[in-house]
C-alpha positions as CSV (number, residue, x, y, z in Angstrom):
1,X,-16.7,6.0,-45.3
2,X,-18.9,5.9,-48.4
3,X,-21.0,3.2,-50.0
4,X,-22.0,2.8,-53.6
5,X,-24.0,0.2,-55.6
6,X,-22.7,-0.8,-59.0
7,X,-24.9,-2.5,-61.5
8,X,-22.9,-4.8,-63.7
9,X,-24.7,-7.7,-65.5
10,X,-27.8,-7.1,-63.5
11,X,-26.1,-7.7,-60.2
12,X,-25.7,-5.3,-57.4
13,X,-22.2,-5.0,-56.0
14,X,-21.7,-2.9,-52.9
15,X,-18.4,-0.9,-52.9
16,X,-17.1,0.7,-49.8
17,X,-14.2,3.1,-49.1
18,X,-12.3,2.7,-45.9
19,X,-9.0,2.8,-44.1
20,X,-6.6,-0.2,-43.6
21,X,-6.0,-0.9,-39.9
22,X,-4.2,-4.3,-40.2
23,X,-2.2,-6.0,-42.9
24,X,-0.6,-8.7,-40.8
25,X,-2.3,-11.7,-42.2
26,X,-1.3,-13.3,-45.5
27,X,-3.5,-11.9,-48.5
28,X,-5.9,-10.4,-46.1
29,X,-6.4,-6.8,-44.9
30,X,-8.8,-5.4,-42.3
31,X,-10.6,-2.3,-43.3
32,X,-12.3,0.1,-40.9
33,X,-15.5,1.7,-42.2
34,X,-16.8,4.9,-40.4
35,X,-20.5,6.0,-40.5
36,X,-22.3,8.7,-38.8
37,X,-25.7,8.0,-37.1
38,X,-27.9,10.5,-35.4
39,X,-28.4,9.8,-31.6
40,X,-32.1,9.0,-31.0
41,X,-32.6,11.1,-27.9
42,X,-30.0,14.0,-28.3
43,X,-29.9,14.4,-32.0
44,X,-26.1,14.6,-32.1
45,X,-24.3,12.8,-34.9
46,X,-22.1,9.9,-33.4
47,X,-19.3,8.1,-35.3
48,X,-19.8,4.4,-35.5
49,X,-17.1,2.0,-36.9
50,X,-17.2,-1.5,-38.5
51,X,-14.4,-3.7,-39.4
52,X,-14.4,-5.7,-42.7
53,X,-11.9,-8.4,-43.8
54,X,-10.9,-8.1,-47.5
55,X,-8.8,-10.2,-49.8
56,X,-5.6,-8.6,-51.0
57,X,-4.1,-11.0,-53.5
58,X,-0.7,-9.4,-53.9
59,X,-0.2,-8.1,-50.3
60,X,0.2,-4.5,-51.7
61,X,-1.8,-2.6,-48.9
62,X,-0.2,-1.2,-45.9
63,X,-1.6,0.2,-42.7
64,X,-3.1,3.7,-43.2
65,X,-3.9,3.3,-46.9
66,X,-7.4,4.5,-48.0
67,X,-8.9,1.7,-50.1
68,X,-12.0,0.8,-52.1
69,X,-13.3,-2.8,-51.5
70,X,-16.3,-4.5,-53.1
71,X,-18.5,-7.3,-51.9
72,X,-17.8,-10.9,-53.0
73,X,-18.6,-14.5,-52.4
74,X,-17.4,-15.9,-49.1
75,X,-13.7,-16.6,-49.3
76,X,-13.2,-17.8,-45.7
77,X,-15.2,-17.9,-42.4
78,X,-14.9,-14.0,-42.2
79,X,-13.7,-12.7,-45.5
80,X,-16.6,-11.4,-47.7
81,X,-14.8,-8.5,-49.5
82,X,-12.2,-8.0,-52.2
83,X,-9.7,-5.1,-52.8
84,X,-10.6,-3.1,-55.8
85,X,-8.0,-0.2,-55.7
86,X,-5.9,1.7,-53.4
87,X,-7.1,5.4,-53.5
88,X,-4.4,7.0,-51.3
89,X,-1.2,5.6,-49.9
90,X,-0.1,6.4,-46.3
91,X,3.0,8.6,-46.0
92,X,5.8,6.9,-44.3
């Protein structure tokens, strides 16, 4: 949804806000990121989606939550992000 760069100790850490689409793995969540790009020919804005795998140490996230994740060192083959905070809980 949005992307910010945070400068702590001279390093640039990307933070991204997205929606949790899966929490079935242990200590891992899948976050869907939406971005809008302009179509090169028609000029209409089209939604594009990316999936990021993020580390959730306490398994606190549920499907539908709005979360903020930050870039980290590689934690596994696909996990490169860590959960920073849960911005909004999904109503159940």
